[in-house]
PQR file of N, CA, C, O and H, with PARSE charges and radii, in Angstrom:
ATOM      1  N   MET A   1     -17.266  20.020 -25.413 -0.4000 1.5000
ATOM      2  CA  MET A   1     -16.844  18.987 -25.053 -0.0000 2.0000
ATOM      3  C   MET A   1     -17.631  18.021 -25.274  0.5500 1.7000
ATOM      4  O   MET A   1     -18.789  18.137 -24.870 -0.5500 1.4000
ATOM      5  N   THR A   2     -17.206  16.751 -26.006 -0.4000 1.5000
ATOM      6  CA  THR A   2     -17.935  15.849 -26.050 -0.0000 2.0000
ATOM      7  C   THR A   2     -17.766  14.613 -24.929  0.5500 1.7000
ATOM      8  O   THR A   2     -16.904  14.654 -24.052 -0.5500 1.4000
ATOM      9  H   THR A   2     -16.266  16.657 -26.334  0.4000 1.0000
ATOM     10  N   PHE A   3     -18.483  13.780 -25.048 -0.4000 1.5000
ATOM     11  CA  PHE A   3     -18.824  12.690 -23.691 -0.0000 2.0000
ATOM     12  C   PHE A   3     -17.700  12.165 -24.194  0.5500 1.7000
ATOM     13  O   PHE A   3     -16.947  12.567 -23.308 -0.5500 1.4000
ATOM     14  H   PHE A   3     -19.183  13.747 -25.760  0.4000 1.0000
ATOM     15  N   GLU A   4     -17.282  11.815 -24.633 -0.4000 1.5000
ATOM     16  CA  GLU A   4     -15.668  10.642 -25.525 -0.0000 2.0000
ATOM     17  C   GLU A   4     -14.508  10.915 -25.360  0.5500 1.7000
ATOM     18  O   GLU A   4     -13.595  10.107 -25.193 -0.5500 1.4000
ATOM     19  H   GLU A   4     -17.894  11.489 -25.353  0.4000 1.0000
ATOM     20  N   SER A   5     -14.380  12.919 -25.411 -0.4000 1.5000
ATOM     21  CA  SER A   5     -13.176  13.405 -24.764 -0.0000 2.0000
ATOM     22  C   SER A   5     -13.531  13.371 -23.248  0.5500 1.7000
ATOM     23  O   SER A   5     -12.812  12.543 -22.688 -0.5500 1.4000
ATOM     24  H   SER A   5     -15.122  13.576 -25.547  0.4000 1.0000
ATOM     25  N   LEU A   6     -14.195  13.847 -22.586 -0.4000 1.5000
ATOM     26  CA  LEU A   6     -14.656  13.728 -21.395 -0.0000 2.0000
ATOM     27  C   LEU A   6     -13.830  12.382 -20.631  0.5500 1.7000
ATOM     28  O   LEU A   6     -12.843  12.407 -19.896 -0.5500 1.4000
ATOM     29  H   LEU A   6     -14.779  14.520 -23.041  0.4000 1.0000
ATOM     30  N   LEU A   7     -14.691  11.161 -21.142 -0.4000 1.5000
ATOM     31  CA  LEU A   7     -13.945  10.115 -20.591 -0.0000 2.0000
ATOM     32  C   LEU A   7     -12.790   9.567 -20.864  0.5500 1.7000
ATOM     33  O   LEU A   7     -12.367   8.627 -20.191 -0.5500 1.4000
ATOM     34  H   LEU A   7     -15.493  11.141 -21.740  0.4000 1.0000
ATOM     35  N   GLU A   8     -11.938  10.220 -22.172 -0.4000 1.5000
ATOM     36  CA  GLU A   8     -10.525  10.236 -22.293 -0.0000 2.0000
ATOM     37  C   GLU A   8      -9.728  11.105 -21.201  0.5500 1.7000
ATOM     38  O   GLU A   8      -8.649  10.723 -20.748 -0.5500 1.4000
ATOM     39  H   GLU A   8     -12.282  10.984 -22.719  0.4000 1.0000
ATOM     40  N   HIS A   9     -10.159  11.943 -20.931 -0.4000 1.5000
ATOM     41  CA  HIS A   9      -9.463  12.919 -19.925 -0.0000 2.0000
ATOM     42  C   HIS A   9      -9.736  12.155 -18.502  0.5500 1.7000
ATOM     43  O   HIS A   9      -8.821  12.169 -17.679 -0.5500 1.4000
ATOM     44  H   HIS A   9     -11.036  12.254 -21.298  0.4000 1.0000
ATOM     45  N   ALA A  10     -10.860  11.544 -18.210 -0.4000 1.5000
ATOM     46  CA  ALA A  10     -10.819  10.897 -16.730 -0.0000 2.0000
ATOM     47  C   ALA A  10      -9.936  10.082 -16.700  0.5500 1.7000
ATOM     48  O   ALA A  10      -8.973   9.983 -15.940 -0.5500 1.4000
ATOM     49  H   ALA A  10     -11.604  11.532 -18.878  0.4000 1.0000
ATOM     50  N   SER A  11     -10.433   9.156 -17.993 -0.4000 1.5000
ATOM     51  CA  SER A  11      -9.270   7.939 -18.299 -0.0000 2.0000
ATOM     52  C   SER A  11      -7.545   8.529 -17.405  0.5500 1.7000
ATOM     53  O   SER A  11      -7.014   8.062 -16.398 -0.5500 1.4000
ATOM     54  H   SER A  11     -11.216   9.237 -18.610  0.4000 1.0000
ATOM     55  N   SER A  12      -7.196   9.432 -18.107 -0.4000 1.5000
ATOM     56  CA  SER A  12      -5.812   9.814 -17.859 -0.0000 2.0000
ATOM     57  C   SER A  12      -5.800  10.477 -16.387  0.5500 1.7000
ATOM     58  O   SER A  12      -4.871  10.160 -15.645 -0.5500 1.4000
ATOM     59  H   SER A  12      -7.627   9.812 -18.925  0.4000 1.0000
ATOM     60  N   VAL A  13      -6.733  11.334 -15.946 -0.4000 1.5000
ATOM     61  CA  VAL A  13      -6.421  11.446 -15.176 -0.0000 2.0000
ATOM     62  C   VAL A  13      -6.779  10.265 -13.469  0.5500 1.7000
ATOM     63  O   VAL A  13      -6.504  10.489 -12.291 -0.5500 1.4000
ATOM     64  H   VAL A  13      -7.488  11.592 -16.549  0.4000 1.0000
ATOM     65  N   MET A  14      -7.287   9.386 -13.958 -0.4000 1.5000
ATOM     66  CA  MET A  14      -7.564   8.225 -13.020 -0.0000 2.0000
ATOM     67  C   MET A  14      -6.221   7.649 -13.199  0.5500 1.7000
ATOM     68  O   MET A  14      -5.467   7.645 -12.226 -0.5500 1.4000
ATOM     69  H   MET A  14      -7.510   9.204 -14.915  0.4000 1.0000
ATOM     70  N   THR A  15      -5.875   7.222 -14.189 -0.4000 1.5000
ATOM     71  CA  THR A  15      -4.378   6.655 -14.352 -0.0000 2.0000
ATOM     72  C   THR A  15      -3.216   7.320 -13.595  0.5500 1.7000
ATOM     73  O   THR A  15      -2.328   6.663 -13.052 -0.5500 1.4000
ATOM     74  H   THR A  15      -6.487   7.226 -14.980  0.4000 1.0000
ATOM     75  N   LEU A  16      -3.272   8.596 -13.591 -0.4000 1.5000
ATOM     76  CA  LEU A  16      -2.491   9.235 -12.908 -0.0000 2.0000
ATOM     77  C   LEU A  16      -2.485   9.417 -10.910  0.5500 1.7000
ATOM     78  O   LEU A  16      -1.616   9.644 -10.068 -0.5500 1.4000
ATOM     79  H   LEU A  16      -3.994   9.130 -14.032  0.4000 1.0000
ATOM     80  N   LEU A  17      -3.752   9.198 -10.892 -0.4000 1.5000
ATOM     81  CA  LEU A  17      -4.032   9.492  -9.613 -0.0000 2.0000
ATOM     82  C   LEU A  17      -3.462   7.962  -9.386  0.5500 1.7000
ATOM     83  O   LEU A  17      -2.494   7.859  -8.632 -0.5500 1.4000
ATOM     84  H   LEU A  17      -4.458   9.013 -11.576  0.4000 1.0000
ATOM     85  N   SER A  18      -3.869   7.052  -9.844 -0.4000 1.5000
ATOM     86  CA  SER A  18      -3.450   5.603  -9.327 -0.0000 2.0000
ATOM     87  C   SER A  18      -2.177   5.391  -9.324  0.5500 1.7000
ATOM     88  O   SER A  18      -1.751   4.733  -8.374 -0.5500 1.4000
ATOM     89  H   SER A  18      -4.655   7.135 -10.457  0.4000 1.0000
ATOM     90  N   PHE A  19      -1.457   5.742 -10.083 -0.4000 1.5000
ATOM     91  CA  PHE A  19       0.269   5.708 -10.419 -0.0000 2.0000
ATOM     92  C   PHE A  19       0.741   6.316  -9.165  0.5500 1.7000
ATOM     93  O   PHE A  19       1.657   5.725  -8.592 -0.5500 1.4000
ATOM     94  H   PHE A  19      -1.803   6.277 -10.855  0.4000 1.0000
ATOM     95  N   LEU A  20       0.136   7.717  -8.483 -0.4000 1.5000
ATOM     96  CA  LEU A  20       0.702   8.350  -7.435 -0.0000 2.0000
ATOM     97  C   LEU A  20       0.320   7.546  -6.216  0.5500 1.7000
ATOM     98  O   LEU A  20       1.171   7.562  -5.326 -0.5500 1.4000
ATOM     99  H   LEU A  20      -0.607   8.197  -8.949  0.4000 1.0000
ATOM    100  N   CYS A  21      -0.724   6.879  -5.989 -0.4000 1.5000
ATOM    101  CA  CYS A  21      -1.120   6.374  -4.802 -0.0000 2.0000
ATOM    102  C   CYS A  21       0.056   5.028  -4.858  0.5500 1.7000
ATOM    103  O   CYS A  21       0.835   4.609  -4.001 -0.5500 1.4000
ATOM    104  H   CYS A  21      -1.415   6.866  -6.712  0.4000 1.0000
ATOM    105  N   PHE A  22      -0.152   4.701  -5.919 -0.4000 1.5000
ATOM    106  CA  PHE A  22       0.834   3.275  -6.097 -0.0000 2.0000
ATOM    107  C   PHE A  22       2.342   3.691  -5.363  0.5500 1.7000
ATOM    108  O   PHE A  22       2.770   2.983  -4.452 -0.5500 1.4000
ATOM    109  H   PHE A  22      -0.784   5.041  -6.615  0.4000 1.0000
ATOM    110  N   LEU A  23       3.040   4.795  -5.796 -0.4000 1.5000
ATOM    111  CA  LEU A  23       3.944   5.622  -5.404 -0.0000 2.0000
ATOM    112  C   LEU A  23       4.222   5.942  -4.052  0.5500 1.7000
ATOM    113  O   LEU A  23       5.286   5.724  -3.473 -0.5500 1.4000
ATOM    114  H   LEU A  23       2.692   5.370  -6.536  0.4000 1.0000
ATOM    115  N   GLY A  24       3.246   6.452  -3.599 -0.4000 1.5000
ATOM    116  CA  GLY A  24       2.966   6.387  -1.794 -0.0000 2.0000
ATOM    117  C   GLY A  24       3.053   5.457  -1.562  0.5500 1.7000
ATOM    118  O   GLY A  24       4.098   5.224  -0.954 -0.5500 1.4000
ATOM    119  H   GLY A  24       2.381   6.630  -4.070  0.4000 1.0000
ATOM    120  N   ILE A  25       2.330   4.489  -1.759 -0.4000 1.5000
ATOM    121  CA  ILE A  25       2.560   2.734  -1.112 -0.0000 2.0000
ATOM    122  C   ILE A  25       3.845   2.340  -0.802  0.5500 1.7000
ATOM    123  O   ILE A  25       4.293   1.948   0.275 -0.5500 1.4000
ATOM    124  H   ILE A  25       1.482   4.679  -2.253  0.4000 1.0000
ATOM    125  N   LEU A  26       4.475   2.516  -2.048 -0.4000 1.5000
ATOM    126  CA  LEU A  26       5.719   2.064  -2.201 -0.0000 2.0000
ATOM    127  C   LEU A  26       6.974   2.852  -1.088  0.5500 1.7000
ATOM    128  O   LEU A  26       7.819   2.360  -0.340 -0.5500 1.4000
ATOM    129  H   LEU A  26       4.110   2.835  -2.923  0.4000 1.0000
ATOM    130  N   VAL A  27       6.519   4.583  -1.488 -0.4000 1.5000
ATOM    131  CA  VAL A  27       7.303   5.005   0.017 -0.0000 2.0000
ATOM    132  C   VAL A  27       7.242   4.822   0.942  0.5500 1.7000
ATOM    133  O   VAL A  27       8.283   4.724   1.592 -0.5500 1.4000
ATOM    134  H   VAL A  27       5.833   4.983  -2.096  0.4000 1.0000
ATOM    135  N   TRP A  28       5.558   4.615   1.766 -0.4000 1.5000
ATOM    136  CA  TRP A  28       5.322   4.197   2.773 -0.0000 2.0000
ATOM    137  C   TRP A  28       6.048   2.836   3.268  0.5500 1.7000
ATOM    138  O   TRP A  28       6.631   2.787   4.351 -0.5500 1.4000
ATOM    139  H   TRP A  28       4.712   4.696   1.239  0.4000 1.0000
ATOM    140  N   ALA A  29       5.968   1.836   2.461 -0.4000 1.5000
ATOM    141  CA  ALA A  29       6.419   0.592   2.519 -0.0000 2.0000
ATOM    142  C   ALA A  29       7.750   0.315   2.668  0.5500 1.7000
ATOM    143  O   ALA A  29       8.120  -0.551   3.461 -0.5500 1.4000
ATOM    144  H   ALA A  29       5.493   1.876   1.581  0.4000 1.0000
ATOM    145  N   PHE A  30       8.656   1.065   1.876 -0.4000 1.5000
ATOM    146  CA  PHE A  30       9.734   0.919   2.024 -0.0000 2.0000
ATOM    147  C   PHE A  30      10.685   1.902   3.090  0.5500 1.7000
ATOM    148  O   PHE A  30      11.893   1.836   3.320 -0.5500 1.4000
ATOM    149  H   PHE A  30       8.355   1.769   1.232  0.4000 1.0000
ATOM    150  N   SER A  31       9.716   2.769   3.600 -0.4000 1.5000
ATOM    151  CA  SER A  31      10.815   3.894   4.676 -0.0000 2.0000
ATOM    152  C   SER A  31      11.623   3.122   5.683  0.5500 1.7000
ATOM    153  O   SER A  31      11.282   2.051   6.186 -0.5500 1.4000
ATOM    154  H   SER A  31       8.736   2.823   3.413  0.4000 1.0000
ATOM    155  N   PRO A  32      12.701   3.769   5.913 -0.5600 1.5000
ATOM    156  CA  PRO A  32      13.402   3.427   6.779  0.2800 2.0000
ATOM    157  C   PRO A  32      12.882   2.773   8.077  0.5500 1.7000
ATOM    158  O   PRO A  32      13.330   1.749   8.594 -0.5500 1.4000
ATOM    159  N   GLY A  33      11.651   3.693   8.608 -0.4000 1.5000
ATOM    160  CA  GLY A  33      11.485   3.479  10.360 -0.0000 2.0000
ATOM    161  C   GLY A  33      10.380   2.475  10.098  0.5500 1.7000
ATOM    162  O   GLY A  33       9.848   2.118  11.150 -0.5500 1.4000
ATOM    163  H   GLY A  33      11.287   4.525   8.188  0.4000 1.0000
ATOM    164  N   ARG A  34       9.968   2.018   9.211 -0.4000 1.5000
ATOM    165  CA  ARG A  34       8.774   0.603   9.136 -0.0000 2.0000
ATOM    166  C   ARG A  34       9.077  -0.478   9.253  0.5500 1.7000
ATOM    167  O   ARG A  34       8.237  -1.376   9.284 -0.5500 1.4000
ATOM    168  H   ARG A  34      10.400   2.307   8.357  0.4000 1.0000
ATOM    169  N   GLY A  35      10.621  -0.733   9.371 -0.4000 1.5000
ATOM    170  CA  GLY A  35      11.194  -2.199   9.618 -0.0000 2.0000
ATOM    171  C   GLY A  35      11.109  -2.738  10.581  0.5500 1.7000
ATOM    172  O   GLY A  35      11.409  -3.927  10.693 -0.5500 1.4000
ATOM    173  H   GLY A  35      11.304  -0.003   9.346  0.4000 1.0000
ATOM    174  N   ALA A  36      10.604  -1.885  11.704 -0.4000 1.5000
ATOM    175  CA  ALA A  36      10.338  -2.630  13.010 -0.0000 2.0000
ATOM    176  C   ALA A  36       9.165  -2.784  12.970  0.5500 1.7000
ATOM    177  O   ALA A  36       8.978  -3.814  13.618 -0.5500 1.4000
ATOM    178  H   ALA A  36      10.360  -0.920  11.613  0.4000 1.0000
ATOM    179  N   ASP A  37       8.084  -2.367  12.568 -0.4000 1.5000
ATOM    180  CA  ASP A  37       6.826  -2.552  12.717 -0.0000 2.0000
ATOM    181  C   ASP A  37       6.457  -3.961  11.890  0.5500 1.7000
ATOM    182  O   ASP A  37       5.741  -4.865  12.321 -0.5500 1.4000
ATOM    183  H   ASP A  37       8.236  -1.530  12.041  0.4000 1.0000
ATOM    184  N   PHE A  38       7.135  -3.912  10.582 -0.4000 1.5000
ATOM    185  CA  PHE A  38       6.999  -4.999   9.650 -0.0000 2.0000
ATOM    186  C   PHE A  38       7.353  -6.714  10.324  0.5500 1.7000
ATOM    187  O   PHE A  38       6.741  -7.779  10.240 -0.5500 1.4000
ATOM    188  H   PHE A  38       7.717  -3.178  10.233  0.4000 1.0000
ATOM    189  N   ASP A  39       8.652  -6.296  10.998 -0.4000 1.5000
ATOM    190  CA  ASP A  39       9.379  -7.457  12.034 -0.0000 2.0000
ATOM    191  C   ASP A  39       7.918  -7.681  12.917  0.5500 1.7000
ATOM    192  O   ASP A  39       7.011  -8.501  12.773 -0.5500 1.4000
ATOM    193  H   ASP A  39       9.149  -5.431  11.067  0.4000 1.0000
ATOM    194  N   ALA A  40       8.053  -6.941  13.566 -0.4000 1.5000
ATOM    195  CA  ALA A  40       6.614  -7.435  14.644 -0.0000 2.0000
ATOM    196  C   ALA A  40       5.527  -7.788  13.982  0.5500 1.7000
ATOM    197  O   ALA A  40       5.125  -8.934  14.185 -0.5500 1.4000
ATOM    198  H   ALA A  40       8.789  -6.275  13.683  0.4000 1.0000
ATOM    199  N   ALA A  41       5.025  -7.215  13.352 -0.4000 1.5000
ATOM    200  CA  ALA A  41       3.958  -8.222  12.242 -0.0000 2.0000
ATOM    201  C   ALA A  41       4.268  -9.318  11.710  0.5500 1.7000
ATOM    202  O   ALA A  41       3.372 -10.111  11.418 -0.5500 1.4000
ATOM    203  H   ALA A  41       5.352  -6.285  13.187  0.4000 1.0000
ATOM    204  N   ALA A  42       5.635  -9.618  11.457 -0.4000 1.5000
ATOM    205  CA  ALA A  42       5.760 -10.911  10.729 -0.0000 2.0000
ATOM    206  C   ALA A  42       5.933 -12.083  11.862  0.5500 1.7000
ATOM    207  O   ALA A  42       5.661 -13.237  11.532 -0.5500 1.4000
ATOM    208  H   ALA A  42       6.363  -8.974  11.694  0.4000 1.0000
ATOM    209  N   LYS A  43       6.429 -11.775  13.331 -0.4000 1.5000
ATOM    210  CA  LYS A  43       6.241 -12.593  14.330 -0.0000 2.0000
ATOM    211  C   LYS A  43       4.454 -12.798  14.927  0.5500 1.7000
ATOM    212  O   LYS A  43       4.169 -13.698  15.717 -0.5500 1.4000
ATOM    213  H   LYS A  43       6.650 -10.838  13.600  0.4000 1.0000
ATOM    214  N   LEU A  44       3.699 -12.088  14.542 -0.4000 1.5000
ATOM    215  CA  LEU A  44       2.350 -12.326  15.282 -0.0000 2.0000
ATOM    216  C   LEU A  44       1.758 -13.778  14.990  0.5500 1.7000
ATOM    217  O   LEU A  44       1.311 -14.369  15.973 -0.5500 1.4000
ATOM    218  H   LEU A  44       3.931 -11.357  13.900  0.4000 1.0000
ATOM    219  N   PRO A  45       1.697 -14.462  13.674 -0.5600 1.5000
ATOM    220  CA  PRO A  45       1.432 -15.671  13.860  0.2800 2.0000
ATOM    221  C   PRO A  45       1.859 -16.384  14.635  0.5500 1.7000
ATOM    222  O   PRO A  45       1.134 -17.310  15.001 -0.5500 1.4000
ATOM    223  N   PHE A  46       2.945 -16.275  15.093 -0.4000 1.5000
ATOM    224  CA  PHE A  46       3.494 -17.293  15.958 -0.0000 2.0000
ATOM    225  C   PHE A  46       3.521 -17.112  17.689  0.5500 1.7000
ATOM    226  O   PHE A  46       4.094 -17.798  18.536 -0.5500 1.4000
ATOM    227  H   PHE A  46       3.533 -15.523  14.797  0.4000 1.0000
ATOM    228  N   ALA A  47       2.358 -15.481  17.875 -0.4000 1.5000
ATOM    229  CA  ALA A  47       2.725 -15.124  19.349 -0.0000 2.0000
ATOM    230  C   ALA A  47       1.793 -15.982  19.894  0.5500 1.7000
ATOM    231  O   ALA A  47       1.747 -15.838  21.115 -0.5500 1.4000
ATOM    232  H   ALA A  47       1.893 -14.924  17.187  0.4000 1.0000
ATOM    233  N   ASP A  48       0.901 -16.962  19.401 -0.4000 1.5000
ATOM    234  CA  ASP A  48      -0.150 -17.539  20.158 -0.0000 2.0000
ATOM    235  C   ASP A  48       0.536 -19.069  20.468  0.5500 1.7000
ATOM    236  O   ASP A  48       0.617 -19.421  21.644 -0.5500 1.4000
ATOM    237  H   ASP A  48       0.939 -17.079  18.409  0.4000 1.0000
ATOM    238  N   GLU A  49       0.834 -19.613  19.815 -0.4000 1.5000
ATOM    239  CA  GLU A  49       2.183 -20.572  19.815 -0.0000 2.0000
ATOM    240  C   GLU A  49       2.814 -20.361  21.192  0.5500 1.7000
ATOM    241  O   GLU A  49       2.539 -21.043  22.180 -0.5500 1.4000
ATOM    242  H   GLU A  49       0.768 -19.327  18.860  0.4000 1.0000
ATOM    243  N   GLU A  50       3.835 -19.178  21.155 -0.4000 1.5000
ATOM    244  CA  GLU A  50       4.512 -18.594  22.487 -0.0000 2.0000
ATOM    245  C   GLU A  50       3.744 -18.995  23.546  0.5500 1.7000
ATOM    246  O   GLU A  50       4.224 -19.757  24.384 -0.5500 1.4000
ATOM    247  H   GLU A  50       4.058 -18.624  20.352  0.4000 1.0000
ATOM    248  N   SER A  51       2.405 -18.516  23.648 -0.4000 1.5000
ATOM    249  CA  SER A  51       1.924 -18.328  24.825 -0.0000 2.0000
ATOM    250  C   SER A  51       1.150 -19.719  25.456  0.5500 1.7000
ATOM    251  O   SER A  51       0.746 -19.814  26.615 -0.5500 1.4000
ATOM    252  H   SER A  51       2.015 -17.896  22.967  0.4000 1.0000
ATOM    253  N   ARG A  52       1.044 -20.791  24.380 -0.4000 1.5000
ATOM    254  CA  ARG A  52       0.459 -21.439  24.582 -0.0000 2.0000
ATOM    255  C   ARG A  52       1.689 -22.760  25.131  0.5500 1.7000
ATOM    256  O   ARG A  52       1.372 -23.693  25.869 -0.5500 1.4000
ATOM    257  H   ARG A  52       1.372 -20.714  23.439  0.4000 1.0000
ATOM    258  N   HIS A  53       2.929 -22.565  24.628 -0.4000 1.5000
ATOM    259  CA  HIS A  53       4.027 -23.800  24.958 -0.0000 2.0000
ATOM    260  C   HIS A  53       5.118 -22.807  26.057  0.5500 1.7000
ATOM    261  O   HIS A  53       6.185 -23.289  26.440 -0.5500 1.4000
ATOM    262  H   HIS A  53       3.187 -21.808  24.028  0.4000 1.0000
ATOM    263  N   GLY A  54       4.751 -21.642  26.400 -0.4000 1.5000
ATOM    264  CA  GLY A  54       5.878 -20.827  27.307 -0.0000 2.0000
ATOM    265  C   GLY A  54       5.733 -20.791  28.392  0.5500 1.7000
ATOM    266  O   GLY A  54       6.543 -20.198  29.104 -0.5500 1.4000
ATOM    267  H   GLY A  54       3.885 -21.251  26.089  0.4000 1.0000
TER
END
């Protein structure tokens, strides 16, 4: 096995692993139970203002 063919296989494996990681992130981000967590995180920048004015 030559060095060039080894690099071709490594590149293919890394592409596949990167794509699987991307799909995993998509599944995690768009799973139904994540909505409440994202809503709470979206309100974090305003939490300090509410404590000052409230």
